[in-house]
Every structure is written in structure tokens, then in C-alpha cells.
C-alpha positions in Angstrom: 38.3 93.6 -106.2 41.0 94.9 -109.0 38.4 97.2 -110.4 37.4 99.0 -106.6 41.0 99.2 -106.1 41.7 100.8 -109.2 38.3 103.1 -108.1 39.4 104.1 -104.8 43.0 105.3 -106.2 41.6 107.3 -108.5 39.1 109.2 -106.3 41.7 109.5 -103.5 44.1 111.3 -105.6 41.4 114.0 -106.9 40.5 114.8 -103.4 42.4 118.1 -103.0 39.4 119.4 -105.6 37.0 119.1 -102.7 35.6 121.9 -100.7 34.0 121.9 -97.3 30.8 123.0 -96.9 30.6 126.7 -94.9 29.5 127.9 -91.5 28.2 131.7 -91.8 27.6 133.3 -88.4 24.8 135.8 -88.3 24.0 138.0 -85.4 20.3 139.1 -84.8 19.3 142.5 -84.1 19.8 143.6 -80.6 20.0 147.6 -79.8 20.3 147.4 -76.1 21.4 144.8 -73.4 22.5 141.4 -73.5 20.7 138.6 -75.6 20.6 134.9 -75.6 18.7 132.8 -77.9 17.3 129.4 -76.9 15.2 128.2 -79.6 15.4 128.3 -83.6 12.9 126.4 -85.8 11.9 126.9 -89.3 9.5 126.1 -91.9 11.7 127.0 -94.9 14.9 128.8 -96.1 13.4 132.1 -95.9 10.9 131.8 -92.7 13.3 130.8 -89.8 12.5 132.0 -86.4 14.5 132.4 -83.0 13.6 132.9 -79.6 15.3 133.6 -76.4 15.6 136.7 -73.9 17.1 140.3 -73.7 18.7 141.3 -70.6 18.5 145.2 -70.0 20.7 146.0 -66.7 19.8 149.6 -65.4 20.6 150.9 -62.0 17.0 149.8 -60.1 15.3 149.1 -62.7 16.9 146.1 -65.0 14.5 144.4 -67.2 14.7 140.6 -68.9 12.4 140.8 -72.3 10.9 138.0 -74.3 12.8 138.3 -77.6 12.0 136.8 -80.9 13.3 137.4 -84.4 12.8 136.5 -88.1 15.3 134.8 -91.0 13.9 136.0 -94.4 16.4 134.1 -96.4 19.0 137.0 -96.2 19.1 138.5 -92.8 17.3 138.5 -89.0 14.8 141.2 -88.1 13.4 141.6 -84.5 9.7 141.1 -84.0 7.5 142.9 -81.6 6.3 140.3 -78.9 4.5 140.5 -76.2 5.9 140.9 -72.9 3.4 139.8 -70.0 5.2 140.8 -66.8 3.7 143.7 -66.0 5.1 144.6 -62.3 8.1 142.4 -62.0 10.0 142.8 -65.2 11.0 139.2 -65.9 10.3 137.1 -68.9 12.0 134.8 -71.0 11.3 132.9 -74.4 12.4 129.2 -74.1 11.8 127.8 -77.5 10.1 128.5 -80.6 8.5 125.9 -83.2 7.2 126.7 -87.1 4.1 124.9 -87.2 3.3 126.1 -91.3 4.1 128.8 -93.2 2.0 131.2 -91.3 1.8 129.7 -88.0 4.3 129.8 -85.2 4.4 128.7 -81.2 6.9 130.2 -78.5 7.1 128.9 -75.1 8.5 130.2 -71.9 8.5 131.5 -68.6 7.4 134.9 -67.0 6.9 136.3 -63.3 3.3 137.2 -63.1 2.2 140.4 -60.6 3.1 138.0 -57.3 3.8 134.6 -56.5 5.8 131.8 -58.7 6.8 132.3 -62.0 4.5 130.5 -64.5 4.3 129.1 -68.2 4.1 131.5 -71.0 3.1 130.9 -74.7 2.2 132.7 -77.5 1.1 132.4 -81.4 2.2 133.7 -84.4 -1.1 133.9 -86.6 0.9 135.1 -89.7 0.6 138.6 -88.8 1.1 139.4 -84.9 2.2 137.5 -81.9 -0.3 137.0 -79.6 -0.3 135.6 -76.1 -2.3 132.5 -75.2 -3.7 131.2 -71.9 -0.9 128.9 -70.7 -1.1 126.1 -68.0 -0.9 127.9 -64.5 -0.2 126.1 -61.2 -0.4 127.8 -57.8 3.5 126.8 -56.7 4.8 127.8 -60.3 4.7 126.3 -63.8 6.8 126.6 -66.9 7.6 125.8 -70.6 11.2 124.5 -71.5 10.8 122.8 -75.2 8.4 122.5 -78.0 8.1 119.9 -80.8 5.9 117.6 -82.6 4.7 113.8 -82.6 3.5 113.4 -86.6 1.3 116.5 -86.7 0.5 116.9 -82.9 2.3 119.8 -81.4 3.7 119.5 -77.6 5.2 121.7 -74.8 7.1 120.1 -72.0 8.6 121.6 -68.9 7.5 121.4 -65.1 4.5 122.1 -63.1 4.0 122.5 -58.9 3.2 118.9 -58.1 0.0 120.1 -55.8 0.4 117.5 -53.8 1.5 118.0 -49.9 5.1 116.6 -48.4 6.8 114.4 -48.9 5.5 114.4 -52.5 8.0 116.3 -55.0 7.8 119.9 -55.2 7.4 119.8 -59.0 6.3 117.0 -61.6 7.3 117.0 -65.3 4.8 118.7 -67.7 3.6 117.9 -71.2 0.9 119.8 -72.7 -0.7 119.2 -76.1 -1.8 122.4 -78.4 -4.5 122.2 -80.7 -4.0 125.5 -82.1 -5.5 127.4 -79.5 -5.4 126.1 -76.3 -3.2 123.8 -74.1 -4.2 120.2 -72.7 -2.2 119.3 -70.1 -1.6 115.2 -69.7 0.0 113.8 -66.8 3.1 112.3 -66.8 4.5 110.1 -63.9 7.5 111.8 -62.2 11.0 109.9 -61.5 11.8 111.9 -58.3 8.1 111.0 -56.5 9.4 112.0 -52.9 11.6 115.0 -51.0 9.6 118.3 -50.8 12.6 119.7 -52.4 12.5 116.9 -55.3 12.2 118.4 -58.9 11.3 116.5 -62.3 11.7 118.8 -65.7 11.4 118.3 -69.0 13.7 120.0 -71.9 12.5 118.6 -75.2 10.0 116.3 -77.0 9.8 115.0 -80.8 7.8 111.7 -81.9 7.5 110.0 -85.2 4.1 109.8 -84.9 1.2 110.9 -82.8 1.2 107.3 -80.9 5.0 107.4 -80.5 6.8 110.0 -78.7 9.5 110.7 -76.4 10.2 113.6 -73.9 14.1 114.1 -71.9 14.9 116.2 -69.0 16.4 115.6 -65.5 15.2 115.0 -62.1 16.4 115.2 -58.5 15.3 113.2 -55.6 16.0 114.5 -52.0 16.4 112.6 -49.0 17.5 109.0 -48.4 18.1 107.3 -51.2 17.9 110.0 -53.6 19.4 110.6 -57.1 20.4 113.1 -59.3 20.4 115.9 -60.6 19.8 112.8 -63.4 18.7 112.1 -66.9 15.4 111.7 -67.3 13.2 110.3 -70.7 9.7 109.8 -70.8 7.7 107.7 -73.7 4.2 108.8 -75.2 2.3 105.1 -76.8 -0.8 107.5 -77.6 -2.7 107.1 -74.5 0.1 107.3 -71.7 3.4 108.7 -70.7 5.6 106.4 -69.0 9.2 106.6 -67.7 12.1 104.7 -69.3 14.9 103.6 -67.3 18.3 105.8 -68.4 20.4 104.8 -65.3 21.8 101.4 -66.7 23.7 103.4 -69.2 24.5 106.4 -67.4 28.0 107.0 -65.9 26.5 109.3 -63.3 23.5 109.6 -61.5 24.1 112.6 -59.3 25.0 115.1 -62.2 23.7 114.3 -65.8 21.1 115.5 -68.1 19.3 115.0 -71.6 18.9 118.5 -73.0 17.3 117.8 -76.3 15.7 114.8 -78.7 15.7 114.5 -82.2 13.6 111.6 -84.0 14.1 110.5 -87.2 12.5 107.1 -87.1 10.4 105.2 -85.2 13.3 103.0 -84.4 15.9 105.7 -84.9 16.1 109.0 -82.4 19.1 110.4 -80.6 19.4 112.6 -77.5 21.8 114.8 -76.3 22.9 116.4 -72.9 25.7 115.7 -70.3 26.9 113.4 -68.1 29.9 112.9 -65.3 33.0 111.0 -65.5 33.7 110.4 -62.2 37.6 109.4 -63.1 38.0 112.6 -64.7 35.9 114.6 -62.2 34.4 116.9 -65.2 31.5 117.1 -67.2 31.2 115.6 -70.6 29.0 115.4 -73.7 26.4 112.6 -73.5 24.4 111.0 -76.6 22.1 108.3 -76.3 20.8 106.5 -79.6 17.3 104.9 -79.8 17.7 101.6 -82.5 13.7 100.5 -81.8 14.4 98.7 -78.9 16.6 99.7 -76.5 18.7 103.1 -75.9 22.3 103.0 -75.8 25.1 105.4 -74.8 27.3 106.2 -78.0 30.8 107.0 -77.6 31.7 110.9 -78.7 35.0 112.5 -78.4 36.9 113.3 -75.1 37.8 117.0 -73.8 40.3 117.7 -71.3 38.2 120.4 -69.8 34.3 120.4 -69.2 32.2 119.8 -72.4 28.4 119.6 -73.0 25.6 119.6 -75.3 22.5 121.3 -75.3 20.7 120.8 -78.9 20.9 118.1 -81.5 19.6 118.0 -85.5 19.7 115.7 -88.3 19.6 116.3 -91.8 19.3 112.5 -92.4 20.1 109.2 -90.6 23.8 109.3 -91.5 24.3 113.4 -91.2 23.4 114.7 -87.4 24.9 117.6 -85.6 24.7 118.0 -81.4 26.0 121.6 -80.2 26.8 122.7 -76.9 29.9 123.9 -75.0 33.2 123.4 -74.3 35.5 125.0 -71.8 39.4 125.8 -72.8 42.2 125.4 -69.9 41.5 129.2 -68.8 38.1 128.4 -68.1 36.5 130.4 -71.1 33.7 129.0 -72.6 33.9 128.0 -76.6 30.9 126.8 -79.2 31.2 123.2 -80.0 29.5 121.6 -82.8 30.0 117.6 -83.2 28.9 115.9 -86.5 28.1 111.7 -86.7 28.9 110.9 -90.6 27.0 107.6 -90.2 29.5 105.7 -87.9 31.7 107.9 -85.6 31.1 111.5 -84.3 33.5 114.0 -84.2 34.5 117.7 -83.4 33.7 120.2 -86.3 36.5 123.0 -85.7 35.4 125.2 -88.2 32.1 126.3 -86.1 34.6 128.4 -83.4 33.5 131.5 -85.2 33.2 133.4 -82.4 36.0 134.2 -79.7 35.4 132.9 -76.1 32.4 133.5 -74.1 30.0 131.4 -76.6 27.3 129.0 -76.2 25.1 126.9 -78.3 21.5 126.3 -77.1 19.5 125.4 -79.7 19.9 123.7 -83.5 17.5 123.3 -86.3 17.7 121.9 -89.9 15.8 123.7 -92.6 15.8 122.8 -96.4 19.0 121.2 -96.0 21.1 123.8 -94.0 21.7 123.5 -90.2 21.5 126.3 -87.6 22.7 126.8 -84.5 22.0 129.6 -82.0 22.8 130.6 -78.6 24.9 133.5 -77.2 28.2 135.2 -77.5 29.5 137.5 -74.1 31.9 139.3 -77.0 29.0 140.3 -79.1 26.7 140.8 -76.2 24.1 139.7 -78.7 22.3 136.3 -79.8 24.3 134.5 -82.4 23.0 132.3 -85.1 25.4 129.8 -87.0 24.2 128.6 -90.4 26.0 125.4 -92.6 25.1 126.0 -96.3 23.2 123.2 -97.9 25.2 120.3 -98.8 22.6 117.9 -100.6 23.7 119.6 -103.8 27.0 117.7 -104.1 26.0 114.4 -105.3 29.8 112.8 -104.7 29.4 113.9 -101.3 27.7 110.5 -100.6 27.8 110.4 -96.6 26.8 114.7 -96.9 29.8 115.5 -94.3 30.4 118.4 -96.7 33.7 117.1 -97.7 34.7 114.7 -100.5 37.1 111.7 -98.9 38.1 108.3 -98.5 34.4 107.5 -96.9 32.6 108.7 -100.0 35.0 106.7 -102.2 34.1 103.6 -99.4 30.5 103.9 -99.9 30.2 104.0 -103.4 32.8 100.8 -103.8 30.6 98.9 -101.3 26.8 99.8 -102.4 27.6 100.5 -106.2 24.7 102.7 -106.4 23.1 103.7 -109.6 24.6 107.1 -110.1 23.9 107.7 -113.5 19.7 107.1 -113.1 20.0 104.1 -115.9 18.6 101.3 -113.6 21.9 99.5 -113.4 25.4 99.8 -112.1 28.2 99.9 -115.1 30.9 101.0 -116.2 28.7 104.5 -117.0 28.4 105.1 -113.0 31.6 104.6 -112.4 32.5 107.2 -115.0 29.9 109.6 -114.0 30.9 109.4 -110.2 34.7 109.7 -111.0 33.6 113.3 -112.8 31.5 114.0 -110.2 34.3 113.7 -107.6 36.6 115.4 -109.6 34.7 118.3 -110.1 34.2 118.7 -106.4 31.8 120.3 -104.1 30.3 123.3 -105.5 
């Protein structure tokens, strides 16, 4: 114990030398109109995709167009993408997924020449983006999210139920992608009755092809109705089934899960928003899966409305969630929370853009964390990048700062820091030197 106390004092005294890992604001090119990014993903630090929509307002001739940009390690470049809406000029991409070095898929919705909006999808083949044949229903359909379960690619969203009232208007939709085609797999709805009832899935991810989760929201109208309320379904390799989240929600009248991050079969996180009845405002919602059940995890409180739209993990104790918080004047600001293995906290340095900023997507690629969304004052899509902190060996909890928590981990775990195979004085000396040097 005496030795541990001495170590802690020495390391704490040198903490002034530590440096935080920085956030860089990167804007995607947009020569005209306003731009919103809904999805971001990558296969390497020099191969990252961002997708969303561009809105061009012209009197009598407004357009909403698909948008995709690619990061090459230095800058974003806008890509040429298909625009399937021929007469009604509305298409929007809601997510993008990097499959491998030469392949990526993007999904969303578009307006056909007549009728309800339909799902759209497109594939990057290493040279061009090409439209795919997407699931179509006479009453409408749409893709909202993409994810992997093992090596299997899934798209999720909604579809017209095709059943007469009193069945729900829309059902959750999940479809597997085999590289060229989509195979729709039935998902039981949470909202089953009520002619205006709806079910939507926003995101999906799994630990394996036989173990996946998808999240969203549902609303059931009529007597005994609920929602919109957060919804979650699980894939066991053969079928989807509903998971009852209601016991852990504060509100079944205004809540939603927007994103999910699966680290392993017994460690997963989902983020969205709930409604605090006592505060009468929307609050961030984060839930955690420990292998047996989902639980509601405490998060920072806010004076005004706040919500989360995305989540990503660099490791089990280095997780980020992003969204929006509203200030006292009613203006939205970017919001990022960080989990260090024990608690969630607000990342203050993430607010690099002025008010009117939302984050709607996140990803972690080659140790870097990316958040994507929109900024009204820039009228363009924004991405915010946190550089790789893993090159700092003394930052044991990977939060970008050397402090008491890193010291505590070292003292309690007694790691083989110098790689000799045993923990001894030389490990202590090596850690002291690394800590004093700070992070690059």
C-alpha cells in the first residue's frame, strides 16, 4: 500500500504535462443549398464515407438530392451518386456502410413518380455508385439504418403492413444483403393494431450472424395505445423477436432508440432519447446489455432538452454518443458524451461549430472517432474527428487525458508495462517515464 501511495503522488504531480486528444472540424463540400449528413462509416483512416441529403430551395423548383462524400485521409470529396426520383425531386440517404476496401452500400428513401415514398439503396463497386433493386411495397417503404451481424449486412427501416385495419399502418422492416439483392425477413411489430399505428427501425448491429439487435420506435393508436416509444428486436439466426423495453423507460409516450453499438455478445449499448415527466423535457437515453438483460444507464442531466442520435465504441471502456442539446434561448448545439468504463460525461471541447448544430451519426475507424451531422450557420454538412489516442500508452482508459483515473488503473491492475513478463519496479519506472512525457 505504501508503494502504491507513492506512485500515485508522483504521477499526479506530473499530470500538467498531459495533453488532450484534439477534435478537428471538417466540412464536406456543398456548392449549393443546405446539407445534412445522416450516416458515416469507413474501412480505414483514408477510406471513409458520409451520406445524407442536399436541399436546394428555388421558387417553384425545390429539390432534395442524395449526397455522398468520401474522405481520403486529407479532405472530403463529393461523389457522383444516382438520383432515382424523376418527377417529384425528393431523395435522401439515411446511412452508409463500408463493406470492404472496394465496396460500400448506402440506403434511404425516395419519391417515385407517384404513390408513397419507397426504399432506395445503392452499391459502390470500387468505381461508381449504382442503384440496387430495393424492397418495394404499394403503401410505402424506407431504409433508415445499416449494420453488420458478423459478416452479414442488414438494412432496417419500415414497410407498409399490407393488412387491412385494424392492423397497424406500418411494420418494422429488416432485410439481409447478399452483395447484390435484399431479402426481407419478417419482424413482429410492437404496435400491432390501430389504423394509424407505426413501427420504425433505425439501426442494427450484431455480435455474430446468429446474434443481432435492432432498435427504433413504435406508436399504437386507439384504446390502450402507447408511444411513440422506444422499441428493440433481437435476431437469433432464424427469426426476429420483440424485447420488452417498457420496464426501463421513463416514458412510453415519447421515447426512441436511434442507434446501437454491439461490442460483444454480452456487451452492447443503445442510444436515443426519453422523456422526463418531472422536468417535462426530452433527456438523453442510453441503455446497456450485459448478456442477460438491458438496463437504463445514468447519464448527465441538462437544464434544457437534449437527445442522442448515434453511438460508437473504440473499446469496451472508450465509448462515444452524440446528438443535440438545446440552450436556454432555444438554439440547438452539438452534444457528445463519453464513457470511460465507469461513467458517462459531457465532452465540452466537441462544440466546434456555433449554434444550429446537430450530430446524427458516429463511427470509429482506425482508432479515430468521427461524428457527422449539420450546421445551420455553415449551411453544409459537418464532420468532427477526434484523433487516435491509442498511441499514448500511459493513457490506460483511452479518454485522451492523463489523470488520476489512469494512475488508479495502473495501481490496481499492476500491468506488465515494459513487456518483461512480470510486474516489478521496472514497470513502475517505465510507466512514470511515459506518464511524464505526456500524450503526443
